[in-house]
N, C-alpha and C positions, 0 to 999 in steps of 0.2 A: 774319920765318918764313912760310910757305908752308905750307897747313895740309893735311896728308897726308889722303889719300882709300882708304879700303880697297874693292879690286877683289876680287871673288866670286872669281875665279877661280884667284889664287891660292894659296887654300890645296886646292882639288881638284888641281892640277897638282905641290904636292908630295906630295901623297899617293902620287901614279902616277909619279911619278918615282922615289919611293924604290921603289914595288912593283915597278918596272922591274926596277933593278938588283940589291934582293933574287932575283927571279927569276933574272936573268941569273948571280949568283952561287951561287946553289943549285946551277944549270943546269952552271953548270961544277964545282963542287964533285963534282956525281952522277954525271954521263957523262964528266968530263974536258975540259977546254981545247981539246982538238984535233980533239974531236967534238960540240962547239957551233957551230951552223948560222952563217954570216955572212950579211950582205945580198949579200952577192953568188953567194954559193951557191944561197942559196933565186932569186935573180934566173935563173941559167945553168940550174936547175932547169925554170922557169919557160917560159924558150925552148926548151927541146928539149921539152916536152911542147906545147909549139902545137906545134911543128915534125911531131910524130908525129902530133898531131890532124889536123895540115894533109894530112900523109902520109895519111891515115884517108880521112880525105872524097875529097882524090883520088882513089884506090883504088876509091871506091864510084860517085861519078859515074864514072870510065871503064868498070867493072861493066854499071852503070847507062845507059852510050851504047852499049855493043855490041848487037846484035841479039841476040834469044835462041836461034837458030838457032847462031852461030857458039857457044854457049857450055853449048851439046847440052840443051836444054831443048825 
């Protein structure tokens, strides 16, 4: 018979998994299953925010590249 080895990371993993499941279930109960954000929704929101920031950076770069005379300054 093979001797069993103690893996120190098993207990914390079990605690984290149980806590995550509990938090998910409480969230579903409190705000409703249809309102709990999914990973896909979170990823899409991040993509949209990145696009918005890129557009703002492009606008600032465009404004800074214009001569001050054309801007009326």
